[in-house]
BANU-121520 format. One record per residue: x, y negated, z of N, C-alpha, C, CB in turn; residue number from 1. Coordinates in steps of 0.1 Angstrom, whole numbers. Glycine has a CB too. Layout:
residues N
ZAKOL    n.c1    n.c2    n.c3   ca.c1   ca.c2   ca.c3    c.c1    c.c2    c.c3   cb.c1   cb.c2   cb.c3   resi
ZAKOL       X       Y       Z       X       Y       Z       X       Y       Z       X       Y       Z    NUM
...
END
This chain:
residues 184
ZAKOL    n.c1    n.c2    n.c3   ca.c1   ca.c2   ca.c3    c.c1    c.c2    c.c3   cb.c1   cb.c2   cb.c3   resi
ZAKOL     375    -437     170     363    -438     175     361    -446     185     358    -428     177      1
ZAKOL     349    -450     184     345    -461     196     342    -457     211     332    -468     191      2
ZAKOL     345    -457     222     343    -453     235     333    -461     239     355    -453     243      3
ZAKOL     324    -453     247     311    -460     253     314    -456     269     294    -452     246      4
ZAKOL     310    -467     278     311    -466     290     299    -455     298     311    -479     294      5
ZAKOL     305    -447     305     292    -435     308     293    -443     324     297    -411     307      6
ZAKOL     282    -448     330     284    -451     345     272    -441     352     283    -470     348      7
ZAKOL     281    -437     365     272    -430     372     269    -438     387     277    -415     374      8
ZAKOL     256    -439     389     253    -445     401     243    -444     408     254    -455     399      9
ZAKOL     239    -447     422     230    -445     430     216    -449     423     235    -451     441     10
ZAKOL     207    -445     420     194    -449     414     185    -459     426     185    -436     410     11
ZAKOL     178    -469     419     169    -475     430     157    -477     423     174    -487     436     12
ZAKOL     146    -483     432     134    -483     423     133    -489     412     125    -487     429     13
ZAKOL     142    -497     405     144    -505     395     146    -492     382     158    -517     399     14
ZAKOL     150    -480     385     153    -471     376     137    -461     377     168    -463     382     15
ZAKOL     127    -462     383     118    -453     384     111    -449     369     107    -457     394     16
ZAKOL     108    -462     362     102    -457     346     114    -451     340      96    -469     335     17
ZAKOL     126    -453     341     137    -444     333     138    -431     339     152    -450     331     18
ZAKOL     135    -428     352     136    -414     358     122    -407     351     135    -415     376     19
ZAKOL     113    -412     351      99    -407     347     103    -400     332      86    -420     346     20
ZAKOL     106    -411     323     110    -411     308     119    -400     306     117    -424     304     21
ZAKOL     130    -397     314     140    -387     314     135    -371     317     150    -391     323     22
ZAKOL     126    -371     328     120    -362     333     109    -357     320     114    -368     348     23
ZAKOL     106    -365     317      92    -361     305     103    -355     291      80    -380     298     24
ZAKOL     111    -361     290     120    -357     278     128    -345     281     130    -367     274     25
ZAKOL     130    -340     293     137    -328     300     130    -315     302     140    -332     312     26
ZAKOL     118    -321     312     110    -309     319      98    -312     314     109    -309     334     27
ZAKOL      90    -321     305      78    -324     302      69    -327     315      73    -313     294     28
ZAKOL      76    -336     321      66    -340     335      67    -332     344      51    -340     334     29
ZAKOL      80    -327     351      82    -319     362      78    -328     374      96    -313     363     30
ZAKOL      81    -338     377      80    -348     390      73    -361     383      98    -352     396     31
ZAKOL      63    -364     390      57    -377     390      65    -394     391      47    -375     403     32
ZAKOL      58    -402     389      65    -415     394      65    -415     407      58    -427     389     33
ZAKOL      53    -409     417      49    -409     430      64    -403     438      35    -398     431     34
ZAKOL      62    -386     431      74    -378     437      90    -385     434      74    -361     428     35
ZAKOL      94    -394     423     106    -401     421     105    -410     435     108    -410     406     36
ZAKOL      97    -419     435      95    -430     446      98    -423     460      80    -438     446     37
ZAKOL      92    -411     463      94    -406     476     111    -404     477      85    -392     479     38
ZAKOL     117    -397     466     129    -394     466     137    -408     471     132    -389     453     39
ZAKOL     135    -417     463     144    -428     463     141    -435     478     141    -437     449     40
ZAKOL     128    -433     485     128    -439     498     131    -429     509     115    -444     502     41
ZAKOL     136    -416     505     139    -405     515     154    -405     524     138    -391     506     42
ZAKOL     154    -409     536     170    -410     538     176    -398     536     174    -415     551     43
ZAKOL     171    -385     533     176    -372     531     180    -369     516     166    -362     535     44
ZAKOL     173    -377     505     181    -377     492     190    -385     490     176    -379     483     45
ZAKOL     195    -380     478     209    -387     471     202    -383     457     227    -379     475     46
ZAKOL     200    -395     450     195    -395     436     203    -404     429     180    -399     435     47
ZAKOL     211    -397     418     222    -406     410     218    -404     395     238    -402     413     48
ZAKOL     222    -413     388     221    -413     374     229    -417     365     212    -420     371     49
ZAKOL     231    -412     352     239    -421     343     233    -428     330     250    -412     339     50
ZAKOL     241    -437     330     237    -448     320     249    -450     314     232    -462     325     51
ZAKOL     247    -456     300     257    -460     290     258    -475     287     255    -454     278     52
ZAKOL     269    -480     284     269    -492     276     260    -495     267     280    -493     269     53
ZAKOL     257    -484     258     248    -486     247     233    -490     250     248    -474     239     54
ZAKOL     231    -484     262     213    -485     264     213    -484     280     203    -470     256     55
ZAKOL     219    -496     290     219    -495     302     205    -492     312     226    -506     304     56
ZAKOL     195    -496     302     179    -495     308     178    -480     307     166    -505     299     57
ZAKOL     184    -472     298     177    -456     297     187    -448     307     178    -448     279     58
ZAKOL     183    -438     313     191    -429     317     193    -417     308     187    -425     329     59
ZAKOL     205    -414     309     211    -402     300     213    -390     307     224    -406     295     60
ZAKOL     214    -392     322     214    -379     328     208    -384     343     229    -372     326     61
ZAKOL     203    -374     349     204    -376     367     205    -364     373     189    -383     374     62
ZAKOL     206    -365     386     205    -353     396     201    -356     410     218    -346     397     63
ZAKOL     197    -348     419     193    -350     429     195    -339     441     181    -353     425     64
ZAKOL     198    -341     453     197    -333     461     193    -339     477     209    -326     460     65
ZAKOL     190    -328     480     184    -331     498     194    -325     505     170    -323     503     66
ZAKOL     198    -335     514     203    -331     525     196    -324     537     207    -340     527     67
ZAKOL     199    -312     538     190    -303     547     201    -295     559     179    -290     536     68
ZAKOL     203    -302     570     212    -298     580     227    -299     574     208    -284     585     69
ZAKOL     233    -287     571     247    -291     563     248    -288     552     259    -286     569     70
ZAKOL     239    -289     546     235    -283     528     232    -292     523     224    -273     525     71
ZAKOL     236    -290     509     229    -300     499     223    -291     489     239    -310     492     72
ZAKOL     210    -294     489     200    -284     479     199    -293     466     182    -282     486     73
ZAKOL     205    -290     457     202    -294     446     187    -293     440     211    -287     438     74
ZAKOL     181    -304     437     168    -301     432     166    -306     420     159    -305     441     75
ZAKOL     174    -314     413     172    -316     398     185    -319     392     161    -329     396     76
ZAKOL     186    -315     379     197    -318     371     195    -320     357     207    -308     374     77
ZAKOL     197    -329     352     191    -331     337     198    -341     331     176    -335     337     78
ZAKOL     199    -336     317     209    -345     308     196    -346     297     226    -336     301     79
ZAKOL     194    -360     291     188    -363     280     189    -354     267     192    -374     279     80
ZAKOL     183    -348     261     185    -339     250     195    -347     239     170    -335     244     81
ZAKOL     192    -360     237     202    -366     230     217    -366     231     199    -376     233     82
ZAKOL     219    -364     246     232    -364     251     239    -353     257     231    -373     259     83
ZAKOL     231    -340     253     234    -328     258     250    -323     253     222    -318     252     84
ZAKOL     258    -313     256     268    -308     252     278    -320     250     266    -299     241     85
ZAKOL     279    -328     256     290    -338     257     298    -344     269     287    -348     251     86
ZAKOL     295    -331     279     300    -334     292     294    -342     302     311    -341     289     87
ZAKOL     282    -348     300     271    -356     310     267    -347     318     259    -362     304     88
ZAKOL     266    -335     317     260    -328     330     271    -321     338     248    -316     325     89
ZAKOL     282    -321     335     294    -317     343     297    -331     350     307    -310     333     90
ZAKOL     296    -345     343     298    -355     355     287    -356     363     302    -370     350     91
ZAKOL     276    -354     360     262    -357     370     263    -347     381     247    -354     362     92
ZAKOL     267    -333     377     268    -323     387     284    -327     400     269    -308     378     93
ZAKOL     292    -331     391     302    -334     398     301    -346     410     311    -336     388     94
ZAKOL     292    -355     404     291    -366     414     281    -366     424     289    -378     408     95
ZAKOL     270    -349     420     262    -347     432     273    -341     442     248    -337     430     96
ZAKOL     281    -331     437     291    -326     447     301    -333     455     298    -318     439     97
ZAKOL     303    -345     447     314    -356     455     305    -362     468     320    -373     443     98
ZAKOL     295    -363     463     283    -372     472     280    -361     484     266    -377     462     99
ZAKOL     279    -349     480     275    -338     492     290    -340     500     271    -318     486    100
ZAKOL     302    -337     496     311    -337     506     314    -355     510     326    -328     499    101
ZAKOL     312    -365     505     315    -375     512     303    -376     525     317    -387     501    102
ZAKOL     293    -367     521     285    -368     531     283    -357     544     274    -370     525    103
ZAKOL     296    -351     543     297    -343     552     293    -327     551     291    -350     560    104
ZAKOL     285    -325     544     281    -315     539     289    -304     536     277    -319     531    105
ZAKOL     284    -290     542     292    -278     541     293    -271     527     287    -269     550    106
ZAKOL     281    -270     523     277    -263     510     267    -269     501     272    -251     513    107
ZAKOL     267    -263     490     255    -266     481     248    -254     478     258    -272     468    108
ZAKOL     235    -256     472     226    -246     467     218    -250     458     220    -239     476    109
ZAKOL     213    -242     451     200    -245     437     194    -233     435     205    -251     421    110
ZAKOL     184    -235     426     177    -224     420     177    -228     405     164    -222     425    111
ZAKOL     179    -218     395     179    -219     382     172    -206     376     193    -220     378    112
ZAKOL     164    -210     362     158    -202     356     170    -192     352     151    -209     346    113
ZAKOL     169    -179     351     180    -170     346     179    -172     330     177    -154     352    114
ZAKOL     171    -176     326     172    -177     310     176    -187     303     163    -175     304    115
ZAKOL     184    -200     316     189    -214     315     206    -209     315     183    -226     329    116
ZAKOL     208    -203     303     224    -197     306     231    -208     301     229    -182     296    117
ZAKOL     229    -218     298     237    -232     297     238    -238     311     228    -244     286    118
ZAKOL     229    -239     319     228    -243     329     238    -235     342     214    -242     329    119
ZAKOL     234    -222     340     241    -210     346     258    -214     345     236    -195     336    120
ZAKOL     261    -212     333     274    -216     329     282    -229     333     273    -215     316    121
ZAKOL     272    -237     335     276    -250     340     279    -249     355     265    -261     336    122
ZAKOL     271    -245     363     273    -242     378     283    -232     381     260    -236     383    123
ZAKOL     285    -222     371     295    -211     373     309    -220     374     295    -199     359    124
ZAKOL     311    -229     360     321    -235     359     329    -240     372     317    -244     351    125
ZAKOL     316    -249     381     320    -253     394     319    -246     406     314    -261     396    126
ZAKOL     320    -232     402     324    -221     414     309    -218     421     336    -229     426    127
ZAKOL     298    -222     416     287    -215     422     286    -199     418     275    -223     418    128
ZAKOL     278    -193     429     277    -177     426     263    -172     432     291    -167     434    129
ZAKOL     262    -164     423     245    -160     427     245    -154     439     236    -149     417    130
ZAKOL     235    -156     448     233    -153     459     220    -146     461     235    -164     466    131
ZAKOL     211    -145     452     198    -139     456     187    -143     443     194    -146     471    132
ZAKOL     174    -139     445     165    -141     434     153    -145     442     164    -129     424    133
ZAKOL     146    -157     433     133    -158     443     122    -154     432     131    -176     452    134
ZAKOL     116    -145     434     103    -139     424      94    -147     421      95    -127     428    135
ZAKOL      91    -147     407      79    -158     404      80    -170     407      67    -154     410    136
ZAKOL      91    -177     408      95    -191     413      90    -203     406     110    -193     411    137
ZAKOL      90    -202     390      87    -212     383      72    -207     379      99    -215     373    138
ZAKOL      64    -217     382      49    -216     380      43    -217     365      44    -226     388    139
ZAKOL      49    -222     358      47    -225     343      48    -209     335      60    -237     336    140
ZAKOL      55    -200     339      57    -190     336      59    -176     342      62    -192     331    141
ZAKOL      58    -181     355      61    -170     366      79    -166     364      48    -154     362    142
ZAKOL      85    -173     360      97    -169     359     107    -167     371     103    -177     350    143
ZAKOL     114    -158     375     123    -159     389     132    -167     386     129    -147     394    144
ZAKOL     138    -172     399     150    -182     398     160    -177     406     146    -196     404    145
ZAKOL     174    -176     399     183    -175     407     187    -181     417     188    -175     402    146
ZAKOL     193    -181     430     196    -187     439     210    -188     437     191    -183     450    147
ZAKOL     218    -202     437     232    -203     436     236    -210     446     237    -208     425    148
ZAKOL     249    -208     454     255    -215     463     272    -216     459     253    -207     477    149
ZAKOL     276    -223     464     288    -227     465     291    -233     478     290    -235     455    150
ZAKOL     301    -225     485     301    -229     499     320    -237     500     298    -211     511    151
ZAKOL     323    -244     513     333    -246     515     338    -258     511     338    -237     513    152
ZAKOL     328    -268     512     328    -284     502     338    -290     512     310    -296     501    153
ZAKOL     336    -287     529     346    -295     537     358    -288     536     341    -297     553    154
ZAKOL     363    -279     528     376    -271     532     385    -283     529     380    -256     524    155
ZAKOL     396    -281     535     406    -293     528     409    -289     512     424    -292     538    156
ZAKOL     410    -279     507     413    -278     494     404    -282     484     416    -266     491    157
ZAKOL     392    -285     490     379    -288     480     384    -304     473     361    -289     492    158
ZAKOL     392    -312     484     393    -324     478     401    -322     465     400    -334     486    159
ZAKOL     412    -313     466     420    -312     454     413    -305     441     433    -304     457    160
ZAKOL     400    -296     446     390    -294     435     384    -304     430     380    -288     438    161
ZAKOL     380    -312     434     371    -323     431     383    -333     422     364    -332     447    162
ZAKOL     393    -333     423     403    -341     417     408    -335     401     416    -341     428    163
ZAKOL     407    -321     404     411    -314     391     397    -313     383     419    -298     394    164
ZAKOL     387    -313     389     375    -312     379     373    -327     375     360    -306     386    165
ZAKOL     378    -338     382     374    -349     378     384    -355     365     373    -358     391    166
ZAKOL     394    -350     366     401    -348     355     399    -340     342     411    -345     361    167
ZAKOL     395    -331     344     387    -320     333     376    -329     324     376    -306     342    168
ZAKOL     368    -334     336     353    -340     331     361    -354     322     341    -346     347    169
ZAKOL     369    -359     327     373    -371     319     378    -370     304     383    -377     327    170
ZAKOL     386    -354     304     389    -354     292     378    -348     284     400    -349     291    171
ZAKOL     371    -341     291     358    -337     280     350    -349     275     347    -327     288    172
ZAKOL     347    -355     285     340    -369     282     347    -378     271     341    -379     296    173
ZAKOL     358    -378     269     367    -387     261     368    -380     248     383    -390     269    174
ZAKOL     366    -368     245     363    -363     234     352    -365     227     366    -354     236    175
ZAKOL     340    -366     237     329    -369     231     328    -386     230     318    -361     237    176
ZAKOL     334    -395     234     335    -410     230     331    -414     242     325    -416     217    177
ZAKOL     334    -409     254     326    -415     267     341    -420     277     315    -401     277    178
ZAKOL     339    -432     284     348    -434     295     336    -433     306     357    -450     295    179
ZAKOL     343    -424     318     335    -424     328     338    -435     341     335    -411     331    180
ZAKOL     329    -440     345     329    -451     355     320    -449     367     325    -464     349    181
ZAKOL     320    -448     377     312    -449     390     311    -461     396     317    -441     400    182
ZAKOL     297    -463     397     292    -476     401     286    -472     415     279    -483     391    183
ZAKOL     286    -480     425     281    -482     440     264    -484     440     289    -496     447    184
END
């Protein structure tokens, strides 16, 4: 099997078109070009993306969090449908949590649709726990949102947890033909 490089990097304005395309493929246009531009310009946002050696101008995945006080509020996590179930979601989520740790944040939170079982399973693999529910959060169908939390990101054992996750993710990606690389 040929191995493709999967590169995870901080995104810049040169990725705007690819961000909108990925958003359209995953969410049908949840965020606009202007919204992604604001995220890129905000000092409180971390926006990461994954590209491959096969199509470096295309994003296979993305994730974003807002740094709010001591919390990483994960606002978006997406993997292009063509690349789902290959471990890319794990790689992007890992990268967000690693960045949150490096930024000195204490915990991470996010909202997820109760019907999105795949995403919930992914978050639970990374230790997220359900902390509550936001009624009628999603405006497209008035579905509730589960509020998930992960704490202790600055605890000494979290570095060990990150290393364990990284080994697991690399093995999973290798099974799907990917070699993980982090770019600055």
